SEDO-141765 format. One line per field, with one value per residue: residue number from 1; residue in three letters; x, y, z of N, C-alpha, C in turn. Coordinates in nm, 3 decimals. Example, Ala and Ser with C-alpha at 12.3 -4.5 7.8 and 13.67 -1.06 7.14 Angstrom:
2
seq	[1 | 2] .
type	[ALA | SER] .
n.east	[1.319 | 1.285] .
n.north	[-0.569 | -0.225] .
n.up	[0.780 | 0.708] .
ca.east	[1.230 | 1.367] .
ca.north	[-0.450 | -0.106] .
ca.up	[0.780 | 0.714] .
c.east	[1.320 | 1.290] .
c.north	[-0.330 | 0.003] .
c.up	[0.780 | 0.787] .
//
This chain:
93
seq	[1 | 2 | 3 | 4 | 5 | 6 | 7 | 8 | 9 | 10 | 11 | 12 | 13 | 14 | 15 | 16 | 17 | 18 | 19 | 20 | 21 | 22 | 23 | 24 | 25 | 26 | 27 | 28 | 29 | 30 | 31 | 32 | 33 | 34 | 35 | 36 | 37 | 38 | 39 | 40 | 41 | 42 | 43 | 44 | 45 | 46 | 47 | 48 | 49 | 50 | 51 | 52 | 53 | 54 | 55 | 56 | 57 | 58 | 59 | 60 | 61 | 62 | 63 | 64 | 65 | 66 | 67 | 68 | 69 | 70 | 71 | 72 | 73 | 74 | 75 | 76 | 77 | 78 | 79 | 80 | 81 | 82 | 83 | 84 | 85 | 86 | 87 | 88 | 89 | 90 | 91 | 92 | 93] .
type	[MET | ALA | SER | CYS | VAL | PRO | ALA | CYS | TYR | ASP | ALA | ALA | VAL | PRO | LYS | THR | ILE | GLN | ILE | ARG | ASP | LEU | ASP | ASP | ASP | VAL | TYR | ASN | ALA | LEU | ALA | ARG | ARG | ALA | VAL | GLU | ALA | GLY | ILE | THR | VAL | PRO | ASP | LEU | LEU | ARG | ARG | GLU | ALA | ALA | ARG | LEU | ALA | ALA | ARG | PRO | THR | VAL | SER | GLU | TRP | LEU | GLU | ARG | THR | ARG | ARG | ARG | PRO | SER | LYS | ILE | THR | THR | ALA | GLU | VAL | VAL | GLU | ALA | LEU | ASP | GLY | MET | ARG | GLY | LEU | TRP | PRO | ASP | ALA | GLY | ARG] .
n.east	[1.812 | 1.994 | 2.160 | 2.006 | 1.987 | 2.189 | 2.124 | 1.847 | 1.848 | 1.994 | 1.819 | 1.612 | 1.711 | 1.723 | 1.882 | 2.168 | 2.269 | 2.539 | 2.625 | 2.892 | 3.083 | 2.888 | 2.768 | 2.723 | 2.517 | 2.350 | 2.273 | 2.143 | 1.928 | 1.794 | 1.730 | 1.560 | 1.348 | 1.266 | 1.175 | 0.960 | 0.797 | 0.743 | 0.896 | 1.192 | 1.532 | 1.657 | 1.417 | 1.306 | 1.503 | 1.485 | 1.225 | 1.256 | 1.452 | 1.312 | 1.118 | 1.280 | 1.392 | 1.166 | 1.113 | 1.158 | 1.476 | 1.649 | 1.717 | 1.546 | 1.298 | 1.315 | 1.328 | 1.075 | 0.910 | 0.982 | 0.853 | 0.592 | 0.335 | 0.315 | 0.154 | 0.260 | 0.521 | 0.880 | 0.965 | 0.733 | 0.717 | 0.953 | 0.894 | 0.671 | 0.792 | 0.978 | 0.796 | 0.683 | 0.905 | 0.985 | 1.164 | 1.513 | 1.767 | 1.973 | 1.867 | 1.818 | 2.060] .
n.north	[-3.267 | -3.396 | -3.189 | -3.056 | -3.213 | -3.185 | -2.920 | -2.937 | -3.137 | -3.015 | -2.811 | -2.955 | -3.076 | -3.051 | -2.788 | -2.764 | -2.610 | -2.518 | -2.410 | -2.278 | -2.252 | -2.166 | -2.008 | -2.160 | -2.057 | -1.941 | -2.164 | -2.310 | -2.140 | -2.154 | -2.427 | -2.438 | -2.277 | -2.435 | -2.665 | -2.552 | -2.491 | -2.739 | -2.866 | -2.968 | -2.845 | -2.811 | -2.793 | -2.559 | -2.372 | -2.398 | -2.302 | -2.037 | -1.946 | -1.953 | -1.761 | -1.534 | -1.517 | -1.452 | -1.193 | -0.850 | -0.701 | -0.435 | -0.232 | -0.298 | -0.257 | 0.016 | 0.123 | 0.049 | 0.196 | 0.455 | 0.497 | 0.535 | 0.770 | 1.057 | 1.278 | 1.387 | 1.575 | 1.557 | 1.725 | 1.742 | 1.481 | 1.465 | 1.661 | 1.543 | 1.312 | 1.431 | 1.548 | 1.321 | 1.208 | 1.396 | 1.650 | 1.688 | 1.539 | 1.720 | 1.968 | 2.195 | 2.309] .
n.up	[-2.389 | -2.222 | -2.139 | -1.960 | -1.736 | -1.516 | -1.425 | -1.371 | -1.179 | -0.973 | -0.899 | -0.784 | -0.558 | -0.210 | -0.028 | 0.190 | 0.487 | 0.686 | 1.004 | 1.161 | 1.467 | 1.655 | 1.936 | 2.258 | 2.417 | 2.227 | 2.076 | 2.277 | 2.332 | 2.087 | 2.086 | 2.308 | 2.215 | 2.002 | 2.133 | 2.275 | 2.060 | 1.970 | 1.778 | 1.590 | 1.621 | 1.362 | 1.208 | 1.316 | 1.242 | 0.964 | 0.920 | 1.014 | 0.837 | 0.595 | 0.652 | 0.683 | 0.425 | 0.281 | 0.348 | 0.248 | 0.163 | 0.338 | 0.155 | -0.059 | 0.065 | 0.127 | -0.133 | -0.227 | -0.052 | -0.116 | -0.356 | -0.290 | -0.276 | -0.064 | 0.158 | 0.374 | 0.506 | 0.545 | 0.749 | 0.904 | 0.999 | 1.152 | 1.342 | 1.470 | 1.576 | 1.750 | 1.928 | 2.043 | 2.166 | 2.352 | 2.541 | 2.476 | 2.682 | 2.748 | 2.687 | 2.838 | 2.888] .
ca.east	[1.766 | 2.110 | 2.216 | 1.915 | 1.994 | 2.253 | 2.050 | 1.720 | 1.880 | 2.034 | 1.700 | 1.522 | 1.776 | 1.724 | 2.014 | 2.210 | 2.347 | 2.608 | 2.667 | 3.005 | 3.118 | 2.769 | 2.783 | 2.636 | 2.398 | 2.263 | 2.213 | 2.048 | 1.807 | 1.724 | 1.675 | 1.447 | 1.237 | 1.219 | 1.095 | 0.834 | 0.716 | 0.717 | 0.967 | 1.336 | 1.612 | 1.663 | 1.287 | 1.295 | 1.592 | 1.427 | 1.110 | 1.305 | 1.521 | 1.208 | 1.058 | 1.378 | 1.404 | 1.044 | 1.111 | 1.244 | 1.594 | 1.627 | 1.721 | 1.422 | 1.189 | 1.328 | 1.290 | 0.930 | 0.845 | 1.008 | 0.758 | 0.459 | 0.313 | 0.283 | 0.120 | 0.329 | 0.658 | 0.983 | 0.963 | 0.619 | 0.754 | 1.051 | 0.823 | 0.590 | 0.883 | 1.028 | 0.687 | 0.669 | 1.025 | 1.000 | 1.285 | 1.644 | 1.815 | 2.060 | 1.803 | 1.822 | 2.197] .
ca.north	[-3.315 | -3.430 | -3.068 | -3.012 | -3.303 | -3.126 | -2.803 | -2.984 | -3.212 | -2.919 | -2.738 | -3.042 | -3.127 | -2.953 | -2.733 | -2.780 | -2.498 | -2.553 | -2.292 | -2.312 | -2.165 | -2.112 | -2.005 | -2.251 | -1.983 | -1.925 | -2.295 | -2.345 | -2.060 | -2.212 | -2.556 | -2.408 | -2.231 | -2.551 | -2.748 | -2.480 | -2.499 | -2.879 | -2.904 | -2.984 | -2.725 | -2.790 | -2.745 | -2.420 | -2.293 | -2.401 | -2.210 | -1.900 | -1.911 | -1.925 | -1.633 | -1.431 | -1.506 | -1.392 | -1.050 | -0.770 | -0.642 | -0.295 | -0.151 | -0.325 | -0.191 | 0.161 | 0.152 | 0.037 | 0.306 | 0.581 | 0.509 | 0.566 | 0.914 | 1.095 | 1.419 | 1.428 | 1.616 | 1.510 | 1.816 | 1.703 | 1.356 | 1.499 | 1.733 | 1.445 | 1.229 | 1.515 | 1.562 | 1.194 | 1.183 | 1.496 | 1.731 | 1.622 | 1.548 | 1.836 | 2.083 | 2.311 | 2.357] .
ca.up	[-2.260 | -2.139 | -2.080 | -1.854 | -1.621 | -1.398 | -1.377 | -1.315 | -1.058 | -0.871 | -0.854 | -0.710 | -0.438 | -0.102 | 0.007 | 0.328 | 0.541 | 0.810 | 1.079 | 1.249 | 1.579 | 1.719 | 2.082 | 2.332 | 2.461 | 2.111 | 2.045 | 2.384 | 2.312 | 1.973 | 2.129 | 2.396 | 2.130 | 1.924 | 2.225 | 2.301 | 1.938 | 1.941 | 1.656 | 1.608 | 1.590 | 1.216 | 1.160 | 1.357 | 1.156 | 0.829 | 0.922 | 1.027 | 0.712 | 0.496 | 0.690 | 0.652 | 0.280 | 0.228 | 0.380 | 0.160 | 0.224 | 0.373 | 0.033 | -0.132 | 0.137 | 0.106 | -0.271 | -0.236 | 0.019 | -0.188 | -0.467 | -0.237 | -0.258 | 0.073 | 0.178 | 0.496 | 0.477 | 0.639 | 0.864 | 0.989 | 1.065 | 1.255 | 1.448 | 1.544 | 1.656 | 1.859 | 2.023 | 2.115 | 2.247 | 2.457 | 2.535 | 2.487 | 2.821 | 2.769 | 2.623 | 2.925 | 2.911] .
c.east	[1.884 | 2.169 | 2.129 | 1.934 | 2.067 | 2.175 | 1.919 | 1.743 | 1.912 | 1.913 | 1.611 | 1.581 | 1.773 | 1.867 | 2.041 | 2.294 | 2.410 | 2.653 | 2.775 | 3.019 | 2.998 | 2.788 | 2.682 | 2.506 | 2.299 | 2.195 | 2.111 | 1.918 | 1.725 | 1.659 | 1.554 | 1.325 | 1.179 | 1.131 | 0.960 | 0.741 | 0.682 | 0.783 | 1.115 | 1.407 | 1.626 | 1.530 | 1.265 | 1.379 | 1.540 | 1.311 | 1.157 | 1.379 | 1.420 | 1.142 | 1.151 | 1.390 | 1.282 | 1.036 | 1.198 | 1.368 | 1.563 | 1.624 | 1.595 | 1.304 | 1.195 | 1.288 | 1.139 | 0.860 | 0.870 | 0.906 | 0.618 | 0.443 | 0.274 | 0.255 | 0.191 | 0.473 | 0.754 | 0.983 | 0.849 | 0.649 | 0.851 | 0.984 | 0.739 | 0.679 | 0.940 | 0.922 | 0.668 | 0.786 | 1.037 | 1.131 | 1.411 | 1.694 | 1.900 | 2.000 | 1.812 | 1.959 | 2.236] .
c.north	[-3.343 | -3.306 | -3.015 | -3.093 | -3.240 | -3.008 | -2.845 | -3.059 | -3.116 | -2.844 | -2.823 | -3.090 | -3.019 | -2.910 | -2.753 | -2.660 | -2.546 | -2.424 | -2.335 | -2.210 | -2.094 | -2.119 | -2.099 | -2.182 | -1.967 | -2.057 | -2.333 | -2.267 | -2.115 | -2.344 | -2.536 | -2.364 | -2.347 | -2.641 | -2.682 | -2.488 | -2.643 | -2.928 | -2.921 | -2.854 | -2.706 | -2.741 | -2.598 | -2.331 | -2.288 | -2.301 | -2.065 | -1.854 | -1.877 | -1.790 | -1.518 | -1.408 | -1.439 | -1.242 | -0.973 | -0.724 | -0.498 | -0.208 | -0.174 | -0.253 | -0.040 | 0.201 | 0.148 | 0.155 | 0.440 | 0.603 | 0.546 | 0.717 | 0.943 | 1.244 | 1.475 | 1.461 | 1.558 | 1.595 | 1.780 | 1.574 | 1.384 | 1.570 | 1.637 | 1.357 | 1.307 | 1.532 | 1.436 | 1.169 | 1.277 | 1.571 | 1.645 | 1.639 | 1.672 | 1.964 | 2.209 | 2.371 | 2.462] .
c.up	[-2.167 | -2.073 | -1.966 | -1.727 | -1.502 | -1.340 | -1.311 | -1.184 | -0.944 | -0.815 | -0.765 | -0.577 | -0.330 | -0.068 | 0.156 | 0.368 | 0.671 | 0.876 | 1.176 | 1.361 | 1.640 | 1.870 | 2.147 | 2.374 | 2.346 | 2.078 | 2.150 | 2.370 | 2.195 | 2.011 | 2.218 | 2.314 | 2.049 | 2.011 | 2.251 | 2.181 | 1.900 | 1.813 | 1.687 | 1.577 | 1.439 | 1.157 | 1.196 | 1.266 | 1.012 | 0.819 | 0.927 | 0.901 | 0.603 | 0.524 | 0.655 | 0.502 | 0.218 | 0.252 | 0.281 | 0.236 | 0.259 | 0.248 | -0.052 | -0.067 | 0.117 | -0.035 | -0.287 | -0.168 | -0.047 | -0.300 | -0.419 | -0.223 | -0.112 | 0.080 | 0.301 | 0.460 | 0.580 | 0.765 | 0.959 | 1.064 | 1.179 | 1.372 | 1.534 | 1.631 | 1.773 | 1.968 | 2.106 | 2.209 | 2.365 | 2.441 | 2.544 | 2.629 | 2.848 | 2.710 | 2.707 | 2.944 | 2.812] .
//
């Protein structure tokens, strides 16, 4: 039991994050968003950190999407995107 005390204690204690050298404009934007949401800046950052942590990383997302079967080929995707984008600005040259 004594060997569990440090590990169990560490798991139960909330973690603190300090961000240094934050630009005034960034902080002011965060403060404005916090006021609009009716919460404090730390609460806003806590919520956003939890949201960010819940999202998969790009590599995790790519790995997950690679496992999905698809009947659409890469060429069909490229053709559809080209159709949506229209002609390249220098296509006539």
